[in-house]
N, C-alpha and C positions, 0 to 999 in steps of 0.2 A: 811027382810032376803029373802023372796021370790024374790024380785026384784034383789038382789045381786046374787042370784043363777042363775037367767036367764042370766045375763051378763057373769058370769063365764062359763056357759054352751056354750054360743056363742063363747067365746074365744077358748075353747077346740075343738069345731067343726072346727073352722078356722084353728087351728094348725093341726088337723088331715087331713084336706083337703090339706094343704101345703105339708105335709109329703107324702101323697099319689101321688101327681102330680110330685114331684121332680124327681123320678126315670125315668119317661117318657121322660123328657127333656134330661137326660143323654143318654138314648137309641137312641134318634133322632140324636144326635151329632155323633153317630157311624155308621150311614147308609152309604153304598157304592153303589149308584144307577148305573145301567147299562142300555144301550139301543143303538139301531142302527138308524142312519138317512139314509133313503133310497135315492138312486140317482134318480133324476127326469129328464126325457128326455126333451131336449129343445123343444120349440114350435115356430112356425112361424105364424104371424098374420098381419093384416092391410096391405095386399099386394095391390099395385096399380102400373100401368105403366103410365108415364107421358112423355110429350115432354121435351127436355133438359132444357127449360126455366121454367119448373114447371107447364106449362099450361096443360089442360086435353088432354090426348091422345085419338084419335078416334079408328079406327080399322085397319088402314093401315100405314105401316112404309115405309120409303125410305132408300136406301143404302147411306152410307157416311153422315148420319145425326145423331146428338146426341139425345139419349133418356135416360130416368131415370126410374129405378125400385126402389120403396119404399117398405119396409117391416120392421116388428119389430120381433126381436128374444128375447125370454124370457127363462131364465134358473134359476130356483129357488135355485140352488146352486151357483149363481152369474155367471157373464160373464167370470170370470177366469176359470170356469169349462169347457168352450168350447175349442175345438181344432181348428175348422175352420167353416166357412160358405161358401158354394159353390153355385154359381148361374150358371145354365146351360141354355143357350139360343140356342135352336136348331130348325131345320127344322121339326122335328117330336116331339111328346110327348114321351121323353125318359123314363120318370118315374124314378124309383130308380135303374134301371139296368145300366150296363156300356155302356155309349153312344159311346165309342171309342175315337179316338184322336180328339182334337180340330182342326178345320180348317176353312179357310175363307169362304168356300162354304156352310157348313151346321151346324157347331157347334162352339159356343163360350163359354168358361169356365172362370169365374171370381171367385177368391177365396180370402176371408179375413181370415188371420191366426192370432190366438190369441197371439202367442209368439212374433210376430213382430208388431202386431196391424196395419197391412198394407194390401192393396189389390194388387193382381197380376192378369194378364190376359193372356189367351192363345186362339188364336194366339196373338202375340205381336202387339201393335199398335192400339188397339180398346177399351182400357180402358181410361176413363177420357179424351175425345177429347177436351173439353173446360173447364168443371167444374171438381172438385175433389170429388171423392167418400168419404163418411163419415166413421169414425171409432170411437169407444167409447173413451171418455176421462176419464171415471171412471169405470174400469172393476169390482169393488166390488159391483156394482149395479146388479140387476137381469134382466134388460131388456134394449134394445137400439133400436132406430129407425134408420135403415140403409138407405142410399140413394146411389145407384150404378149408375154411368154414363157410357154409352157405345155407340158404333155405330157398324153397320154391314158393311162389305166391299162391294165394288162395284160389286164383283162377287158372293155375297150371293144369294142363289137360290130364284128366284121370285116365288110367290105363289098367285094365284087368289082365293084360298080358304084358310081357316084359318089353315095353316100348321105349322106356327112358334109358339113356346111356351116358357114360362119361368118356370123353375123348380128350387126350392131352397131347399138345404139340410143343416141343422145345425147339427154338430156332437160334442159331448162332450168327455171328456177324458176317459169315460167308454164305448165309441163307441155307446152310445145311440144317436138316431137321431130324429129330427123333420123335417117335410117337409111342403112345401107350394108352392105357385105360381099359375099361371093361364096360360092356353093355348089359342091359337086362335088369331093370328093377321096376316094380309095380308102383303106381301112385294112386292113393285112395281118393274117393270123392270128398269134397269139402263144402261145408255150408256154415256161414257165420251171419247172424242177425243181431243187431244191437238197436236198442230203443233210445231215443233222445231222453225220454223219461217214461217210467213204468207206473208212476203214481199220478193219476189225473184228478185234479181238483175241480169239481163242478160248483163249488161255492154253495150257496143256499138259495132256496126259493120256497114260496108258499105252496102248500099242497094243491095240486091241480094246475099250477102255473108252469109255463115253459121256462127252461133255463135261458138266461139272457146271453150267456157265453158258452161256446162249444170248445172244450179243450182239444188240443191237437198234439200229437206226438209224431216223431219221424222214425221210421224203420229203415235202417241202412243194411243192405244185403250184399254179401259177397259169396259167390259159389262158382264152382268150376263145371257145372252141368245144369240141366233143367231143374227147376225148383217148383214144388207146390207149397204155397204159403196159406194155410188155413187159419181162421180166426174163430175162437169160441168165447163165450161169456158164461158167467155164473149168476144165478139169482142173488139178490143183494139183501143183506140183513141190515135193517136200520140201526143206527148207532144209538139214538136216543129212545126209540119206541120199540125196538126189538121186533119190528114188523118186516116181513119179507116183501121185497119189491122185485117183480119179474124182470129178468134181463131184457126182455123185449120192449120195456119202456125206453130203452136206449137204442140209438142208431149209430152206425159206423159208415163212413164214406172214405174211400181210398183204394188205390189199385183198381181192380175191376168192379168194386162195389159202389153203389150209389144209394145213400139213405137206406141201408139194409138194417133191419132190426137185429140186435145182438141176440143170438139164440144159443141154446145149449148144444146144438149140433154144429159141427165145423162148417164154416163158409169160406170159399176160396177168395182171398184177397188177390192172389196171383196163382193162376193155374198153368202148370208146365211153363214156368216163367224163365225167359232168358233175356238179357239186355243186348248181347251181341252174339251173332251166329258166326260160325266158321265152317270150313270144309276139311279140317284136319282129319276128322274121324266121322264117318257117316252115322255112327252110333251115338255120337255126342252132339246134340243140337246146338249148343252154345254155352254161354256163361254170363255171369253178372258181376260187374266190378264196382263195388261200393255204390250201388244204385240206391237212391233215397226215395222212399214212398211216404207221403204225408197221410196220416190217419186222423180223421176228425170224428169226434164223438159228440152226440147230442141226445136230448131227451124231451119228450112232449108232456108227460103227465107224472112228474115225480110225486111220490106219496110221503116221503120222509126226507129229512136233511141227511145227505150221505154223499158218498163218492164211489166211483166204480174203478176198480183196478182190473183192466182186461188182461187176458192171457193170449199171447201170440205164440203159436206152436209151429215152427218151420218143419217141413217134411220133404221127402223126395219121392 
């Protein structure tokens, strides 16, 4: 009997325990939990600047050459929470303040927009010179490693000190921002001169007679600092008679020259030339942006049937 009583007692305790716990389960089913998920500002990390081909960048950049900026944007509310990512590449460290309007001389702004998942650039023409900048393929993730490809115009302000910088701002739909980037790269001087034609056809004329037509070519100049543009000529060897004709038989007019004989010594078509001046740097007097100079050539006393191929030598 004592053994049976122990078993019955154990069953009664188990039943009592079951009856005690059951109401707790019913109460748990009726809970209504509440809470807020805080907005977390995006962050910028893993910044680096590279050459356009992905090789390591040193400390000096060239105008009209492609470069690449790599960086990672993280938003714990997913990339869909972002509004845009803005990359400012400017002559000064603009910081978070308003840098003003983008321009070819001192400020380039490139923007990735979440709604279009695409990059735009201002001024136009300097985004993706050869390669294509990257954009997220899955915006439900919380981070993406961006690569931005860009170049600077031929008129971008040269700097022999680390005056150019990259500043990155990621903004989410609550206007929270994360910033990153790095300042300090040099920019070399740049000069580009192209001729409409370098072969001038003077046609033919009798010895001692003046040419009836004066050939003209156009020199188009782009540079980011003052430019000296000298012109020199060579004595001419006749094609048919193998007789030398002095370059001084020919004249050039253009730029600062007026009917100047073509000599073996350099003459200045443009001396310390700038098309537009600015006050960004007192050591840099200005720049020239695709300025065209017409150069006209003539002659008074040709001795042989021939043509003159002049040489334009830009210098700084």
